[in-house]
Each structure stands twice: as C-alpha cells, then as structure tokens.
C-alpha positions in Angstrom: 52.8 -31.1 -5.5 52.3 -30.9 -2.0 52.0 -27.5 -0.4 55.3 -26.7 2.3 54.0 -25.8 5.6 54.9 -22.8 6.0 53.9 -21.5 2.4 51.4 -18.8 3.2 47.3 -19.6 2.7 46.4 -20.9 -0.4 42.6 -21.2 0.3 39.8 -21.2 -2.8 36.1 -19.9 -2.6 34.6 -23.0 -3.3 30.7 -21.4 -1.8 29.0 -18.1 -2.3 26.6 -16.7 -0.6 23.9 -14.1 -2.4 23.5 -12.2 1.0 27.4 -12.0 2.1 30.6 -10.3 0.4 32.7 -12.5 2.2 34.8 -15.5 0.0 33.6 -18.5 1.7 35.4 -21.8 1.6 33.6 -24.5 3.1 35.0 -27.5 1.1 38.7 -29.0 1.2 39.7 -32.2 -0.3 41.9 -35.3 1.8 44.6 -37.0 0.4 47.4 -39.2 1.6 51.2 -37.1 1.2 52.0 -39.8 -1.5 49.1 -38.7 -3.6 49.9 -35.1 -3.2 52.5 -35.5 -4.8 50.6 -36.7 -7.3 48.0 -33.5 -7.7 48.5 -31.6 -11.3 45.3 -29.5 -10.9 42.4 -28.3 -8.3 40.6 -25.1 -7.9 37.3 -24.7 -8.5 36.0 -23.5 -12.0 35.3 -20.0 -12.8 33.8 -20.7 -16.5 31.6 -24.1 -17.7 28.7 -24.9 -19.6 27.0 -25.1 -17.6 28.1 -22.4 -15.4 29.8 -24.0 -12.1 28.1 -21.5 -9.5 24.5 -22.3 -11.3 24.2 -25.8 -10.5 24.4 -25.1 -6.4 26.4 -22.9 -4.2 28.8 -24.9 -3.0 31.3 -25.6 -6.6 32.8 -28.5 -7.4 36.3 -28.9 -6.4 37.5 -31.1 -9.5 40.8 -33.0 -8.8 43.1 -34.0 -11.2 46.0 -36.7 -10.7 49.2 -37.8 -12.7 49.0 -41.4 -12.2 52.2 -42.1 -14.2 
C-alpha cells in the first residue's frame, strides 16, 4: 500500500507537547518500496492500556505488515 507521490500530505501527530497547540510529527518509519507494498497498518494508537501517550511525549508507531 505505497502512498502515491501525488497524494495529499498524510502527516500524523506522533508527539504531544503540553504547552503547544500545534500537532507535531517528529517520528517517521522508512522502509523499502518492496516492503511498502506489504504495509497493512501504520498509525499511532489513540487508546489502549496503558494509554500510549502516557508513557512518553512521543507515541509508539506500530507497523503492521502482510508478508503472505
């Protein structure tokens, strides 16, 4: 599921700063084009136990790959 080069910006908030109203993205995942075709899911979670945002300012970014 590679993102087409002409698609609109798809930045996702990965960092929360208590004094800022700006959503920050400072974490990225880089993979090869061949692996990008296998991406099944990739997004910081909004909820869970423990709350992923409670552990640290940057949120973990799970990457799901379909390697069948």
